[in-house]
Structures are given as structure tokens and as C-alpha cells.
N, C-alpha and C positions, 0 to 999 in steps of 0.2 A: 692459299686463297680459299675463301669460303663462298658457298653458293650465293649468299646475299650480296657479296661484293661483285660477283659476276653479273647478277641481276641488275645491280645499280649501274654498272658500266653500260649495259645494253639499254636499260630504261632511260638513262641520261642522254643517250645518243639517238634513240628511236622512239617514236610514238606507237606503241603496240597495244592491241586489244587483249592479247594473252601472251604470256611468256612462261616457259617451263625450262628449268636448268637443272641438270644433274652433273655432279663433279666428284670424281673419286680421288682427287689429289694431283692428278696430272691430265687426265682425259675429261673433256667437257662435252656434254651433249646439250644442244639448244633446240627448242621448238619455239618459233616466233610466229605470231599470227597478227596480220594487219592488212588492210586493203591496199596499202601503199605498194605491196608486192605484186599486185595484179598486172601492172604494166611492165614488170621487169622479167628478164629471162631468169632461169634457175641459177645461173652463174652470178648474175648481178645481184640477185636476192641474197645469196651467200656472201658476196663481197660486202654488202651493206652491213651484215651482222659481224663479219670478220673485222671490219673497220672499227667497230665499237670495242673490239677485244684486242686490237693491234698491239697496244703497249704491253698488255699482260702476256701476250704470245711472244713478243719480242724479248721481254726480259726473263722469260722462262717460267713464269708463274703458271701458265697454261701451256701444255706441250702438244696436245692434240684436241681438235675441235670437230665435232659433227654438228652440222646445222641442217635443220629442216624448217622450211618456211611455207606458210599457207596464207591465202586470203581468208576472210571470215567464212565465206561460203565453202571454200575447199576444206577448211577445218571442220565445219559442221558435217560435211559429207564423209570425211575421213573418220570422225568419231562414230558416226552411225554405222559405217562399214565395218569398223573394228570392234563393235560391241558383241 
């Protein structure tokens, strides 16, 4: 599975302001930014992203997923903090 395919799965399911995906052949790392995450707990945020990848996880195309989610304001703060 290619990064572009993973991005498409997520983008088709969620309306995001920013998406970053890294994939090394089995492990996937996702950073998703959208204000829709503001009202959700950390677990619910991750569940929303995992749901978009459920079929790829289920059939083994993706074996491990790390998800980080941010609202736009949180993402701006995080980017400034990590510069």
C-alpha cells in the first residue's frame, strides 16, 4: 500500500485541514488536523481516523498505526513549540 492510497482513504472519510502520512510498508503514522476534533476525547479522535483505515487494517495492508490528532489551534501551537 502506498502513502497516497492511505491519504485517499482518510481524505475520503474525513474533512481535514491538514494530513501527514508516513508508511514504511507495514507501520503507518498519521497526523490529522481539523477543528472537528475539538469536541472529541483523545480516544474518540483516534477512533475516527482508525475507522477510515479499518478495511486496510483488517485485510493486513496496514499492520500498525500511530495517530496524532490536533485542532487547527493546537497544531499551530505544536508547530511553534517544536521549531
